[in-house]
C-alpha positions, 0 to 999 in steps of 0.5 A, spaced: 876 584 918 878 589 923 876 594 919 869 591 919 869 591 926 872 598 927 866 600 923 861 595 926 864 598 933 863 605 930 856 604 928 853 602 935 856 609 938 853 613 933 847 609 934 846 609 942 848 617 940 843 618 936 838 615 939 840 619 945 839 625 942 832 623 939 830 622 945 832 629 949 830 632 943 822 629 943 823 628 952 828 633 954 833 631 957 829 629 965 824 625 960 830 621 956 833 620 962 826 617 966 826 613 960 833 610 961 831 610 968 825 605 966 829 601 962 835 599 965 831 599 972 823 599 973 822 594 967 827 590 969 824 589 977 817 590 974 819 583 971 822 579 977 816 581 981 812 579 976 815 573 975 815 571 983 808 572 983 806 568 977 810 562 981 806 563 988 800 564 985 801 558 981 804 553 986 797 556 990 793 554 984 796 547 983 795 546 991 788 548 992 785 546 983 784 554 984 779 557 979 780 554 973 774 552 969 771 545 970 768 540 965 771 536 960 771 539 953 772 533 948 765 533 946 767 540 943 775 539 941 774 532 938 770 535 931 775 540 931 781 535 931 778 531 926 777 538 922 784 541 922 787 535 920 784 533 915 784 539 912 791 540 914 792 533 910 789 535 904 792 542 904 799 538 903 797 534 899 796 539 894 801 542 894 807 537 895 812 538 889 807 544 886 813 548 884 819 543 883 819 546 875 819 553 878 828 552 877 828 556 884 835 556 887 834 558 894 840 560 900 837 562 906 841 566 911 839 564 918 839 569 924 840 566 931 833 567 934 826 570 935 821 571 930 827 571 924 828 564 926 822 561 927 819 565 920 826 563 916 825 555 920 816 554 917 818 558 911 824 553 908 821 547 910 814 548 906 820 550 901 822 544 900 815 541 901 813 545 894 820 541 891 824 548 891 831 546 893 833 550 899 839 551 903 841 555 909 847 557 912 848 560 920 847 567 921 855 567 922 857 562 918 864 562 914 862 557 909 856 561 905 861 563 900 862 554 899 855 554 898 855 559 892 859 556 889 857 548 889 849 550 890 848 555 886 843 559 889 838 565 884 835 567 889 838 569 896 834 571 903 837 574 908 836 581 913 838 588 911 840 590 918 848 591 921 850 585 923 847 581 917 851 587 913 857 586 917 858 579 915 856 578 908 861 579 902 857 584 899 863 585 893 863 577 893 855 576 891 854 582 887 860 578 882 856 573 883 851 576 881 853 578 875 856 572 873 851 567 874 844 571 875 842 572 883 836 575 886 838 579 893 832 579 897 833 582 904 829 583 909 828 590 912 826 592 920 825 600 921 832 600 926 828 603 932 822 597 932 818 601 939 816 607 937 814 612 931 822 615 931 822 617 923 830 620 923 836 616 921 841 615 924 849 613 922 849 606 921 842 608 917 845 612 912 850 607 911 845 601 910 841 606 905 848 607 901 850 600 900 843 599 898 844 606 893 851 603 889 847 596 888 852 592 894 846 590 898 838 588 896 834 588 888 828 587 892 825 587 899 821 582 902 819 583 910 814 579 915 810 586 916 805 590 912 805 594 906 804 600 911 810 599 914 814 599 909 810 606 908 810 609 914 817 607 917 822 606 911 821 613 906 827 612 905 828 607 903 821 606 899 823 612 896 828 609 892 823 605 888 826 599 890 820 593 890 816 590 897 814 584 898 810 584 905 810 577 907 807 575 913 809 570 919 803 564 918 801 557 919 806 550 918 801 545 915 806 540 917 806 541 923 801 547 926 794 542 927 789 540 931 792 536 938 787 531 942 789 533 948 786 535 955 785 541 956 788 543 963 789 550 963 785 556 963 791 559 959 798 559 956 803 563 953 810 562 949 813 568 948 820 571 949 821 577 954 824 582 950 826 590 948 828 591 956 822 587 959 817 591 954 814 584 954 813 583 962 810 590 962 805 588 958 803 581 961 803 585 967 797 590 964 794 585 960 794 579 964 797 580 972 789 577 973 791 571 969 797 570 973 795 570 980 788 567 979 787 562 974 792 556 972 796 558 966 803 557 964 809 561 960 814 559 957 820 563 953 827 567 954 829 572 958 824 572 964 827 569 969 829 562 973 823 558 973 820 560 967 823 555 960 825 556 954 822 550 950 824 548 943 820 551 938 817 544 936 814 543 943 811 549 943 804 546 940 803 541 945 803 546 951 799 551 947 793 546 946 792 544 953 790 552 954 783 554 953 784 560 951 791 563 949 793 570 951 795 575 946 797 582 948 801 586 942 805 591 942 803 599 942 806 600 936 802 594 932 796 597 935 797 604 932 801 602 926 799 596 920 806 593 923 805 585 924 800 581 927 804 575 930 806 568 928 801 566 934 795 569 931 796 565 926 799 558 929 794 557 934 788 557 930 791 553 925 792 548 932 785 548 933 786 554 939 782 559 942 786 566 942 785 572 944 788 577 942 789 586 941 786 589 935 791 591 931 791 596 926 792 591 921 788 584 924 782 587 919 786 585 913 787 577 915 780 575 920 773 577 920 770 579 926 766 572 927 773 568 927 777 572 932 776 575 939 779 582 939 780 586 945 780 594 946 785 595 951 786 591 959 779 592 961 776 588 955 782 583 955 780 580 963 772 581 961 773 577 954 777 572 957 773 570 963 767 571 959 769 566 953 773 561 958 766 559 961 763 558 953 766 553 950 760 552 944 763 559 942 770 558 944 769 553 939 764 556 934 770 561 933 776 556 933 773 552 927 771 559 923 778 561 924 782 555 923 778 555 916 781 561 914 787 559 916 788 553 911 785 557 906 789 563 906 794 564 911 799 558 911 807 558 909 805 555 901 800 561 901 805 565 902 810 561 898 806 562 892 806 570 893 814 569 894 814 565 888 810 570 883 814 576 886 820 573 884 819 570 877 816 577 876 822 580 878 828 575 874 823 575 868 
């Protein structure tokens, strides 16, 4: 354990130095210092400025009724609620116990927070619904070895990152695989995540060495697009390991339309992660919305006064909004990475989403099914147009909802996962 902790600390230090060298090589010393200043000073200040403006403006809008769009939308929303719940119920009935005879027993290593936790929570709930035996263990739960002995999984879902790999007893898992049979499916992500750097850090090289020695993954799965693996994980791809793109999706067990009054013009549920990147993105796209239209922000790492609500309460909140904004980070716009879970969840719940036109969006939705924007100016123009056009909004919502329930639920992702796993195990 002590050796692991030392190795972990050394890996973190190596990563810091590697990133610093990479920034200097790319931006020069002055440019690298400016970037660090932005992350440590500018972005936190920007977050506080944005949050203050949001609180002040929304308090005034509540007092004066602001510029909220008027009118009851029940005549438009009621058919969507009825249609969506009917389709979702039929889909759940269709998939109930579908894979009960598959013989799959899946052990899931659950991350503590973030998109990975939401992804695994929804996936595991739907796995149970389709009849696949599932057990989960926490990110740092030492009792997982007993689950191997008592549950006897034949599939392990975990993560190819230093935190998970340092915690797991990789030798124990390999020995279990050799004795009883086990497919180790790990989710891997580009370690940097917010730029297009391809070079490897010491930690990356350590992970690759573990992979080539047979200590980690038998195959990879990831919520990112296939193109992401080709572009950002070339060194992993070159080993010939199989890769399954398993994007986030809607969970029909509870991502359904709700009969809730539309008392908000907009609502977003997002964490302010990556040193305030989300705050910068929100300010760039949504400043006018924050200050002139009634709405709400929820999520972690913003500031006092912005709540982090349980994930299960998010659908009820978003259902109150006429429009759910979802500007995406520049990496997703430029490269085929992921389009975000909300892009599937909101249409499934009968909501209208205004989302950045990303490099992968066209693979999931047609132009008549979702409102995509090209930059902040287009975002504001389309927000103000659709806000006062409920007929057009609900026509698009209906088509997007049909698309999601036909192709993009976790049941559909499980179809892909079972096919992928079965092929590798046979």
